[in-house]
N, CA and C atoms as an extended XYZ file, in Angstrom:
495
Properties=species:S:1:pos:R:3:atomname:S:1:resname:S:1:resid:I:1 pbc="F F F"
N        30.463       24.237       24.836 N   SER     1
C        30.726       22.999       23.930 CA  SER     1
C        31.611       22.692       22.604 C   SER     1
N        29.953       23.344       21.791 N   GLY     2
C        30.810       23.707       20.202 CA  GLY     2
C        30.355       22.645       19.243 C   GLY     2
N        30.155       20.884       20.130 N   ARG     3
C        29.882       20.260       19.280 CA  ARG     3
C        28.354       20.278       18.321 C   ARG     3
N        28.379       19.495       17.395 N   ILE     4
C        27.550       19.864       16.721 CA  ILE     4
C        26.880       18.075       16.377 C   ILE     4
N        25.500       18.488       16.700 N   HIS     5
C        24.874       17.274       16.674 CA  HIS     5
C        23.902       16.520       15.816 C   HIS     5
N        23.841       15.420       15.061 N   THR     6
C        23.521       15.351       13.996 CA  THR     6
C        22.321       14.141       13.830 C   THR     6
N        21.198       14.028       13.221 N   SER     7
C        20.375       13.068       13.373 CA  SER     7
C        19.471       12.697       11.657 C   SER     7
N        19.420       11.816       12.301 N   THR     8
C        19.288       10.958        9.910 CA  THR     8
C        17.687       11.191       10.710 C   THR     8
N        17.074       11.329        9.839 N   VAL     9
C        15.603       11.401        9.382 CA  VAL     9
C        15.046       10.400        8.313 C   VAL     9
N        14.054       10.035        7.696 N   THR    10
C        13.553        9.533        6.725 CA  THR    10
C        12.305        9.819        7.026 C   THR    10
N        11.907       10.424        5.305 N   VAL    11
C        10.146       10.711        5.140 CA  VAL    11
C         9.803        9.748        4.027 C   VAL    11
N         8.830        9.425        4.138 N   ALA    12
C         8.430        8.745        3.334 CA  ALA    12
C         6.743        9.325        2.280 C   ALA    12
N         6.038        9.941        1.273 N   VAL    13
C         5.263       10.299        0.850 CA  VAL    13
C         4.428        9.253        0.127 C   VAL    13
N         3.654        8.533        0.853 N   LEU    14
C         2.637        7.792        0.253 CA  LEU    14
C         0.988        8.074        0.128 C   LEU    14
N         0.775        7.600       -1.122 N   PRO    15
C        -1.086        8.482       -1.412 CA  PRO    15
C        -1.942        7.567       -0.533 C   PRO    15
N        -2.770        7.945        0.078 N   GLU    16
C        -3.739        7.437        0.768 CA  GLU    16
C        -4.469        6.124        0.339 C   GLU    16
N        -5.089        4.978        0.923 N   PRO    17
C        -5.362        3.777       -0.272 CA  PRO    17
C        -6.213        4.404       -0.181 C   PRO    17
N        -6.996        3.479       -1.300 N   GLU    18
C        -8.384        4.178       -2.003 CA  GLU    18
C        -9.009        2.920       -0.885 C   GLU    18
N       -10.493        3.421       -1.230 N   GLU    19
C       -11.543        2.332       -0.547 CA  GLU    19
C       -11.265        1.265       -1.369 C   GLU    19
N       -11.730       -0.076       -1.151 N   ILE    20
C       -11.810       -1.022       -1.876 CA  ILE    20
C       -12.756       -1.646       -2.013 C   ILE    20
N       -13.540       -2.450       -3.421 N   GLU    21
C       -14.887       -2.286       -3.821 CA  GLU    21
C       -14.624       -3.758       -4.602 C   GLU    21
N       -15.131       -4.932       -3.619 N   VAL    22
C       -14.827       -6.146       -3.939 CA  VAL    22
C       -16.282       -6.486       -5.190 C   VAL    22
N       -15.819       -6.080       -6.323 N   GLU    23
C       -16.957       -6.883       -7.030 CA  GLU    23
C       -16.285       -8.203       -7.823 C   GLU    23
N       -17.865       -9.368       -7.395 N   ILE    24
C       -17.680      -10.979       -7.909 CA  ILE    24
C       -18.085      -11.183       -8.982 C   ILE    24
N       -17.899      -11.428      -10.372 N   ASN    25
C       -18.328      -11.749      -11.397 CA  ASN    25
C       -18.720      -13.366      -10.755 C   ASN    25
N       -20.079      -13.332      -10.931 N   PRO    26
C       -21.088      -15.077      -10.995 CA  PRO    26
C       -20.070      -15.947      -12.001 C   PRO    26
N       -19.617      -15.596      -12.963 N   GLU    27
C       -18.896      -17.002      -14.144 CA  GLU    27
C       -17.603      -17.109      -13.369 C   GLU    27
N       -16.981      -16.266      -12.079 N   ASP    28
C       -15.743      -16.974      -11.777 CA  ASP    28
C       -16.318      -17.092      -10.577 C   ASP    28
N       -16.893      -17.433      -10.386 N   LEU    29
C       -17.621      -18.856       -8.621 CA  LEU    29
C       -18.297      -20.355       -9.763 C   LEU    29
N       -17.607      -21.312       -8.723 N   LYS    30
C       -18.108      -22.486       -8.697 CA  LYS    30
C       -18.765      -22.832       -7.321 C   LYS    30
N       -20.074      -23.628       -7.409 N   ILE    31
C       -20.782      -23.699       -6.484 CA  ILE    31
C       -21.063      -24.925       -6.149 C   ILE    31
N       -20.809      -25.543       -5.389 N   ASP    32
C       -20.961      -27.125       -5.104 CA  ASP    32
C       -21.986      -27.145       -4.225 C   ASP    32
N       -22.661      -28.382       -4.226 N   THR    33
C       -23.613      -28.364       -2.969 CA  THR    33
C       -23.392      -29.645       -2.414 C   THR    33
N       -23.093      -30.358       -0.974 N   PHE    34
C       -23.614      -31.334       -0.655 CA  PHE    34
C       -24.236      -31.316        0.466 C   PHE    34
N       -24.259      -32.550        1.336 N   HIS    35
C       -25.114      -32.643        2.454 CA  HIS    35
C       -24.909      -32.287        3.579 C   HIS    35
N       -25.205      -31.843        4.074 N   ALA    36
C       -24.656      -31.095        5.661 CA  ALA    36
C       -24.630      -31.786        6.523 C   ALA    36
N       -23.395      -31.461        7.272 N   SER    37
C       -23.198      -32.930        8.413 CA  SER    37
C       -23.856      -32.830        9.543 C   SER    37
N       -24.026      -33.175       10.860 N   GLY    38
C       -24.254      -33.109       12.168 CA  GLY    38
C       -25.555      -32.969       12.152 C   GLY    38
N       -26.158      -32.424       13.498 N   ALA    39
C       -27.561      -32.832       13.842 CA  ALA    39
C       -28.398      -32.600       13.203 C   ALA    39
N       -29.586      -32.904       12.794 N   GLY    40
C       -30.867      -32.562       11.988 CA  GLY    40
C       -31.646      -32.708       11.669 C   GLY    40
N       -31.878      -34.384       12.450 N   GLY    41
C       -32.295      -35.310       12.017 CA  GLY    41
C       -32.600      -35.649       10.143 C   GLY    41
N       -33.389      -36.317       10.142 N   GLN    42
C       -33.388      -37.102        8.602 CA  GLN    42
C       -33.679      -36.040        7.238 C   GLN    42
N       -33.755      -34.460        7.910 N   HIS    43
C       -33.892      -33.912        6.686 CA  HIS    43
C       -32.060      -33.667        6.198 C   HIS    43
N       -31.396      -33.432        6.709 N   VAL    44
C       -29.855      -33.117        6.118 CA  VAL    44
C       -29.370      -34.600        5.197 C   VAL    44
N       -30.052      -35.951        5.877 N   ASN    45
C       -29.755      -36.849        5.105 CA  ASN    45
C       -30.591      -36.569        3.478 C   ASN    45
N       -31.584      -36.270        3.165 N   VAL    46
C       -32.030      -36.142        1.962 CA  VAL    46
C       -31.967      -34.474        1.613 C   VAL    46
N       -31.084      -33.261        1.821 N   THR    47
C       -31.127      -32.561        0.782 CA  THR    47
C       -29.555      -32.386        0.920 C   THR    47
N       -29.526      -31.429       -0.075 N   ASP    48
C       -28.322      -30.993        0.023 CA  ASP    48
C       -28.256      -29.625        0.244 C   ASP    48
N       -28.015      -28.913        0.927 N   SER    49
C       -28.572      -27.619        1.578 CA  SER    49
C       -26.930      -26.859        1.992 C   SER    49
N       -25.929      -27.665        2.236 N   ALA    50
C       -24.871      -27.270        2.486 CA  ALA    50
C       -23.928      -26.573        1.032 C   ALA    50
N       -23.330      -25.729        0.979 N   VAL    51
C       -22.846      -25.277       -0.381 CA  VAL    51
C       -20.948      -24.654       -0.457 C   VAL    51
N       -20.554      -24.919       -0.823 N   ARG    52
C       -19.151      -24.782       -1.066 CA  ARG    52
C       -19.554      -23.580       -1.898 C   ARG    52
N       -18.738      -22.668       -2.283 N   ILE    53
C       -18.371      -21.350       -3.278 CA  ILE    53
C       -16.996      -21.510       -3.061 C   ILE    53
N       -16.108      -21.389       -4.470 N   THR    54
C       -14.717      -21.600       -4.674 CA  THR    54
C       -14.673      -19.927       -6.029 C   THR    54
N       -14.338      -18.951       -5.492 N   HIS    55
C       -13.771      -18.070       -6.140 CA  HIS    55
C       -12.184      -18.878       -7.566 C   HIS    55
N       -12.914      -18.967       -8.364 N   ASN    56
C       -11.434      -19.412       -9.126 CA  ASN    56
C       -10.214      -18.068       -9.575 C   ASN    56
N       -10.467      -17.768      -10.048 N   PRO    57
C        -9.220      -16.416      -10.687 CA  PRO    57
C        -8.280      -16.923       -9.030 C   PRO    57
N        -8.905      -16.790       -7.367 N   THR    58
C        -8.213      -17.051       -6.097 CA  THR    58
C        -7.991      -18.075       -5.822 C   THR    58
N        -9.168      -19.016       -5.643 N   GLY    59
C        -8.510      -20.009       -5.384 CA  GLY    59
C        -9.446      -20.039       -4.096 C   GLY    59
N       -10.261      -19.129       -3.574 N   LEU    60
C       -10.646      -18.680       -2.385 CA  LEU    60
C       -11.758      -19.274       -2.049 C   LEU    60
N       -11.783      -20.037       -0.799 N   THR    61
C       -13.190      -20.661       -1.017 CA  THR    61
C       -14.303      -20.431        0.382 C   THR    61
N       -15.569      -20.078        0.110 N   ALA    62
C       -16.328      -20.358        1.311 CA  ALA    62
C       -17.204      -21.363        1.668 C   ALA    62
N       -18.028      -21.809        2.632 N   GLN    63
C       -18.503      -22.939        2.695 CA  GLN    63
C       -19.489      -22.671        4.196 C   GLN    63
N       -20.942      -22.945        3.488 N   CYS    64
C       -21.257      -22.884        4.855 CA  CYS    64
C       -22.728      -23.343        4.749 C   CYS    64
N       -23.309      -24.462        6.086 N   GLN    65
C       -23.776      -25.904        6.097 CA  GLN    65
C       -24.943      -25.418        7.714 C   GLN    65
N       -24.608      -24.032        7.819 N   ASP    66
C       -25.541      -23.450        9.279 CA  ASP    66
C       -27.250      -23.617        9.189 C   ASP    66
N       -27.323      -23.409        7.693 N   GLU    67
C       -29.303      -23.032        7.546 CA  GLU    67
C       -29.770      -24.392        7.188 C   GLU    67
N       -31.081      -24.792        6.859 N   ARG    68
C       -31.700      -25.697        6.435 CA  ARG    68
C       -31.608      -25.117        5.092 C   ARG    68
N       -31.861      -24.169        4.945 N   SER    69
C       -32.059      -24.255        3.818 CA  SER    69
C       -30.884      -23.820        2.461 C   SER    69
N       -30.945      -23.961        1.483 N   GLN    70
C       -29.305      -24.185        0.688 CA  GLN    70
C       -29.409      -22.400        0.220 C   GLN    70
N       -30.732      -22.097       -0.268 N   HIS    71
C       -30.626      -20.759       -0.401 CA  HIS    71
C       -29.661      -19.708        0.910 C   HIS    71
N       -30.125      -19.782        1.851 N   GLN    72
C       -29.633      -19.354        3.117 CA  GLN    72
C       -27.913      -19.728        3.478 C   GLN    72
N       -27.805      -20.708        3.095 N   ASN    73
C       -26.251      -21.535        3.098 CA  ASN    73
C       -25.611      -20.465        2.569 C   ASN    73
N       -25.747      -20.071        0.851 N   LYS    74
C       -25.614      -19.822       -0.747 CA  LYS    74
C       -25.831      -18.506       -0.183 C   LYS    74
N       -25.814      -17.833        0.915 N   ILE    75
C       -26.005      -16.034        0.627 CA  ILE    75
C       -24.901      -15.904        1.759 C   ILE    75
N       -25.032      -16.471        2.885 N   LYS    76
C       -23.923      -16.567        3.936 CA  LYS    76
C       -22.791      -17.108        3.229 C   LYS    76
N       -22.802      -17.772        2.820 N   ALA    77
C       -20.737      -18.333        2.047 CA  ALA    77
C       -20.713      -17.525        1.447 C   ALA    77
N       -21.413      -16.781        0.285 N   MET    78
C       -21.021      -15.273       -0.115 CA  MET    78
C       -20.616      -14.351        0.654 C   MET    78
N       -21.348      -13.916        1.550 N   ARG    79
C       -20.867      -13.272        2.651 CA  ARG    79
C       -19.550      -13.342        2.861 C   ARG    79
N       -19.260      -14.702        3.261 N   ILE    80
C       -17.773      -14.925        3.799 CA  ILE    80
C       -17.099      -15.035        2.754 C   ILE    80
N       -17.180      -15.174        1.410 N   LEU    81
C       -16.757      -15.052        0.415 CA  LEU    81
C       -15.628      -13.491        0.159 C   LEU    81
N       -16.813      -13.033       -0.147 N   ARG    82
C       -16.864      -12.086       -0.417 CA  ARG    82
C       -15.974      -10.921        0.773 C   ARG    82
N       -15.882      -11.413        2.420 N   ALA    83
C       -15.270      -11.263        3.415 CA  ALA    83
C       -13.522      -11.990        3.139 C   ALA    83
N       -13.440      -12.451        2.819 N   LYS    84
C       -12.354      -13.355        2.331 CA  LYS    84
C       -11.174      -12.426        0.814 C   LYS    84
N       -12.419      -12.214        0.368 N   LEU    85
C       -11.279      -11.526       -0.940 CA  LEU    85
C       -10.804       -9.564       -0.575 C   LEU    85
N       -11.833       -9.258       -0.037 N   LEU    86
C       -11.730       -7.971        0.836 CA  LEU    86
C       -10.573       -8.030        1.688 C   LEU    86
N       -10.476       -9.051        2.207 N   GLN    87
C        -9.041       -9.326        3.158 CA  GLN    87
C        -7.971       -9.051        1.969 C   GLN    87
N        -8.595      -10.585        1.575 N   ALA    88
C        -7.107      -10.542        0.425 CA  ALA    88
C        -6.267       -9.503       -0.252 C   ALA    88
N        -7.350       -8.464       -0.473 N   ARG    89
C        -7.036       -7.092       -1.352 CA  ARG    89
C        -6.395       -6.004       -0.331 C   ARG    89
N        -6.881       -6.296        0.567 N   GLU    90
C        -6.329       -5.013        1.401 CA  GLU    90
C        -5.246       -5.625        1.764 C   GLU    90
N        -4.955       -6.285        1.967 N   GLU    91
C        -3.631       -7.154        2.405 CA  GLU    91
C        -2.153       -6.982        1.095 C   GLU    91
N        -2.981       -7.390        0.001 N   LYS    92
C        -2.443       -6.851       -1.320 CA  LYS    92
C        -1.672       -5.376       -1.390 C   LYS    92
N        -2.882       -4.578       -0.959 N   GLN    93
C        -2.826       -2.930       -1.013 CA  GLN    93
C        -1.423       -2.934        0.332 C   GLN    93
N        -1.908       -2.838        1.771 N   GLN    94
C        -0.307       -3.184        2.281 CA  GLN    94
C         0.610       -2.768        1.856 C   GLN    94
N         0.881       -4.348        0.983 N   ASN    95
C         2.237       -4.920        0.937 CA  ASN    95
C         2.777       -3.832       -0.261 C   ASN    95
N         1.899       -3.636       -1.146 N   GLU    96
C         2.086       -2.716       -1.882 CA  GLU    96
C         2.891       -1.255       -1.566 C   GLU    96
N         2.087       -0.763       -0.345 N   ILE    97
C         1.965        0.246        0.320 CA  ILE    97
C         3.723       -0.031        1.318 C   ILE    97
N         4.299       -1.209        1.590 N   SER    98
C         5.036       -1.606        2.254 CA  SER    98
C         6.502       -1.133        1.365 C   SER    98
N         6.003       -1.723        0.489 N   GLU    99
C         6.964       -1.728       -0.494 CA  GLU    99
C         7.278       -0.307       -1.591 C   GLU    99
N         6.538        0.667       -1.562 N   GLN   100
C         6.723        1.470       -2.288 CA  GLN   100
C         7.323        2.285       -0.504 C   GLN   100
N         7.232        2.465       -0.043 N   ARG   101
C         7.651        2.823        1.510 CA  ARG   101
C         9.326        2.840        1.674 C   ARG   101
N         9.747        1.076        1.670 N   LYS   102
C        10.753        0.745        1.803 CA  LYS   102
C        11.788        1.494        0.595 C   LYS   102
N        11.151        1.561       -0.759 N   ALA   103
C        11.540        2.102       -1.251 CA  ALA   103
C        11.819        3.729       -1.235 C   ALA   103
N        11.437        4.131       -0.895 N   GLN   104
C        11.796        5.526       -0.493 CA  GLN   104
C        12.855        5.894        0.316 C   GLN   104
N        12.695        5.113        1.623 N   ILE   105
C        13.442        6.009        2.820 CA  ILE   105
C        14.599        4.860        2.624 C   ILE   105
N        14.746        3.888        2.178 N   GLY   106
C        16.043        3.278        2.330 CA  GLY   106
C        16.401        2.607        3.400 C   GLY   106
N        17.851        2.736        3.232 N   ARG   107
C        17.765        2.322        5.124 CA  ARG   107
C        17.950        3.481        5.821 C   ARG   107
N        17.969        4.249        5.677 N   GLY   108
C        18.443        5.479        6.820 CA  GLY   108
C        19.683        5.822        6.903 C   GLY   108
N        20.793        5.176        6.148 N   ASP   109
C        22.173        5.123        6.142 CA  ASP   109
C        22.800        6.782        6.254 C   ASP   109
N        23.206        7.606        7.305 N   ARG   110
C        23.729        8.768        6.554 CA  ARG   110
C        24.177        9.235        5.169 C   ARG   110
N        24.643        7.653        4.990 N   SER   111
C        25.402        8.042        3.238 CA  SER   111
C        24.169        8.379        1.830 C   SER   111
N        22.979        7.365        2.154 N   GLU   112
C        22.288        7.926        1.531 CA  GLU   112
C        21.039        9.718        1.631 C   GLU   112
N        21.928       10.064        3.098 N   ARG   113
C        21.521       11.167        2.774 CA  ARG   113
C        21.199       12.418        1.765 C   ARG   113
N        19.389       12.753        1.746 N   ILE   114
C        19.025       14.152        0.607 CA  ILE   114
C        19.767       15.633        0.612 C   ILE   114
N        19.552       15.824        1.568 N   ARG   115
C        19.337       17.166        2.139 CA  ARG   115
C        19.828       16.811        3.683 C   ARG   115
N        20.921       17.891        3.257 N   THR   116
C        21.523       18.813        5.340 CA  THR   116
C        20.997       19.781        5.452 C   THR   116
N        20.241       20.063        6.716 N   TYR   117
C        19.645       21.213        7.255 CA  TYR   117
C        21.096       22.039        8.304 C   TYR   117
N        21.839       22.944        7.732 N   ASN   118
C        22.708       23.186        8.496 CA  ASN   118
C        22.346       25.107        9.101 C   ASN   118
N        21.788       24.565       10.680 N   PHE   119
C        21.098       25.374       11.600 CA  PHE   119
C        22.346       26.538       11.652 C   PHE   119
N        23.344       26.339       12.009 N   PRO   120
C        24.422       27.439       12.567 CA  PRO   120
C        25.129       28.051       10.949 C   PRO   120
N        24.777       27.702       10.513 N   GLU   121
C        25.301       28.251        8.944 CA  GLU   121
C        24.531       29.548        8.263 C   GLU   121
N        22.867       28.523        8.678 N   GLY   122
C        21.831       28.579        7.658 CA  GLY   122
C        21.351       28.276        6.336 C   GLY   122
N        22.367       27.220        6.309 N   ARG   123
C        22.446       26.578        4.960 CA  ARG   123
C        21.505       25.226        5.014 C   ARG   123
N        21.027       24.680        3.699 N   VAL   124
C        20.589       24.010        3.342 CA  VAL   124
C        21.057       23.514        2.122 C   VAL   124
N        21.392       21.996        2.251 N   THR   125
C        22.322       21.663        0.952 CA  THR   125
C        21.715       19.966        0.439 C   THR   125
N        21.358       20.185       -0.670 N   ASP   126
C        20.583       18.940       -1.537 CA  ASP   126
C        21.947       18.306       -1.870 C   ASP   126
N        22.096       17.125       -1.016 N   HIS   127
C        23.393       16.000       -1.731 CA  HIS   127
C        23.103       15.928       -3.365 C   HIS   127
N        21.884       15.364       -4.167 N   ARG   128
C        21.357       14.998       -5.114 CA  ARG   128
C        22.263       15.820       -6.323 C   ARG   128
N        21.708       17.084       -6.247 N   PHE   129
C        22.177       18.117       -7.495 CA  PHE   129
C        23.569       19.089       -7.004 C   PHE   129
N        23.791       18.662       -5.686 N   GLN   130
C        24.643       19.531       -4.830 CA  GLN   130
C        24.591       21.358       -5.268 C   GLN   130
N        23.560       21.319       -4.618 N   VAL   131
C        22.919       23.036       -4.347 CA  VAL   131
C        22.995       22.914       -2.931 C   VAL   131
N        23.425       24.317       -2.766 N   ARG   132
C        23.245       25.273       -1.414 CA  ARG   132
C        22.698       25.872       -1.591 C   ARG   132
N        21.751       26.226       -0.539 N   VAL   133
C        21.386       27.588       -0.799 CA  VAL   133
C        21.520       27.920        1.250 C   VAL   133
N        21.306       29.021        0.766 N   TYR   134
C        22.060       30.454        2.137 CA  TYR   134
C        20.407       30.849        2.967 C   TYR   134
N        19.554       30.215        2.647 N   ASN   135
C        18.158       31.005        3.460 CA  ASN   135
C        17.205       29.745        4.207 C   ASN   135
N        17.644       29.090        5.332 N   LEU   136
C        17.290       27.810        5.941 CA  LEU   136
C        15.943       28.058        6.881 C   LEU   136
N        15.984       29.566        6.753 N   GLU   137
C        14.544       30.413        8.271 CA  GLU   137
C        13.456       30.004        6.819 C   GLU   137
N        13.812       30.170        5.641 N   ASN   138
C        12.516       30.762        5.201 CA  ASN   138
C        12.315       29.600        4.619 C   ASN   138
N        13.195       28.485        4.835 N   ILE   139
C        12.455       27.130        3.781 CA  ILE   139
C        12.012       26.311        4.837 C   ILE   139
N        12.208       26.394        6.215 N   LEU   140
C        11.742       25.789        6.868 CA  LEU   140
C        10.196       26.727        7.756 C   LEU   140
N        10.145       28.154        6.749 N   ASN   141
C         8.867       28.956        6.662 CA  ASN   141
C         7.790       28.595        5.801 C   ASN   141
N         8.277       27.421        5.010 N   GLY   142
C         7.695       26.619        3.660 CA  GLY   142
C         8.087       27.955        2.434 C   GLY   142
N         8.788       28.623        2.471 N   GLU   143
C         8.833       29.466        1.240 CA  GLU   143
C        10.196       28.601        0.392 C   GLU   143
N         9.942       27.915       -0.701 N   MET   144
C        11.223       26.329       -0.770 CA  MET   144
C        11.351       26.799       -2.816 C   MET   144
N        10.798       28.396       -3.133 N   ASP   145
C        11.094       28.262       -4.266 CA  ASP   145
C        12.777       28.353       -4.448 C   ASP   145
N        13.142       29.284       -3.736 N   ASN   146
C        14.555       30.113       -4.051 CA  ASN   146
C        15.180       28.155       -4.533 C   ASN   146
N        15.492       27.150       -3.148 N   LEU   147
C        15.749       25.869       -3.183 CA  LEU   147
C        15.784       25.414       -4.578 C   LEU   147
N        14.219       25.122       -4.962 N   LEU   148
C        13.944       24.541       -6.146 CA  LEU   148
C        14.380       25.213       -7.416 C   LEU   148
N        14.598       26.250       -7.464 N   GLU   149
C        14.801       27.051       -8.603 CA  GLU   149
C        16.202       26.995       -8.761 C   GLU   149
N        16.805       26.826       -7.907 N   SER   150
C        18.278       26.375       -7.999 CA  SER   150
C        18.806       24.981       -8.473 C   SER   150
N        17.642       23.807       -8.257 N   ILE   151
C        17.351       22.531       -8.596 CA  ILE   151
C        17.356       22.191       -9.797 C   ILE   151
N        16.006       23.271       -9.701 N   HIS   152
C        15.532       22.713      -11.389 CA  HIS   152
C        16.754       23.368      -12.587 C   HIS   152
N        17.623       24.576      -11.895 N   GLN   153
C        18.631       24.895      -13.510 CA  GLN   153
C        19.452       23.665      -13.520 C   GLN   153
N        20.198       22.901      -11.778 N   LYS   154
C        21.190       22.435      -12.134 CA  LYS   154
C        20.150       20.908      -12.994 C   LYS   154
N        18.876       20.653      -13.127 N   ILE   155
C        18.736       19.911      -13.825 CA  ILE   155
C        18.644       20.198      -15.567 C   ILE   155
N        18.310       21.587      -15.458 N   ARG   156
C        18.262       21.998      -16.773 CA  ARG   156
C        20.007       21.940      -17.501 C   ARG   156
N        20.931       22.194      -16.849 N   ASP   157
C        22.522       22.124      -16.457 CA  ASP   157
C        22.703       20.754      -17.086 C   ASP   157
N        22.478       19.992      -16.372 N   ARG   158
C        22.469       18.503      -16.537 CA  ARG   158
C        22.267       18.102      -18.276 C   ARG   158
N        20.815       18.452      -18.625 N   LYS   159
C        20.145       17.578      -19.780 CA  LYS   159
C        21.148       18.471      -20.556 C   LYS   159
N        21.189       19.668      -20.208 N   VAL   160
C        22.484       20.570      -21.642 CA  VAL   160
C        23.521       19.407      -21.662 C   VAL   160
N        24.361       19.456      -20.839 N   VAL   161
C        25.638       18.616      -20.695 CA  VAL   161
C        25.236       17.727      -21.724 C   VAL   161
N        24.073       16.670      -20.768 N   SER   162
C        24.414       15.182      -21.719 CA  SER   162
C        23.612       15.209      -23.208 C   SER   162
N        22.937       16.597      -23.142 N   GLU   163
C        22.776       16.562      -24.894 CA  GLU   163
C        24.239       16.929      -25.730 C   GLU   163
N        25.233       17.174      -25.328 N   ARG   164
C        26.207       17.989      -25.539 CA  ARG   164
C        27.267       16.358      -25.982 C   ARG   164
N        26.880       15.669      -25.113 N   GLU   165
C        27.720       14.583      -25.953 CA  GLU   165
C        27.501       13.184      -26.329 C   GLU   165
């Protein structure tokens, strides 16, 4: 039938996300103590065992009043705060990766094409640099030196032209 089918593919190359360490500077914390509410008899009315910790730079808070001891509640609240900070940083990292991805793939329209691989002609065309190379089989096998050298030559030619202007 002689018809040529075309497809569009987008590829994004992104760095591996780094492991996130959460370091909490004690100077960034505001620690409040207050009477715990709920059951507990007379003990809850006379001690400030409940703890609320606020991380000033982010405004995130964590509180705990589960334990009888203020020290235990503080440890638990710090664990909760650390988890919230970790989640916030991971969300920020994911948003940054998402933005990088969107910037790389664009809309995926055919008008945004970078390279065309023409199998019947054995040709690869890089539309950014108007480079055509007729060794598609080699390129698909990872031998991209010819294509890259042609692209580098176009870049050098463009520099020479822009320096003359």
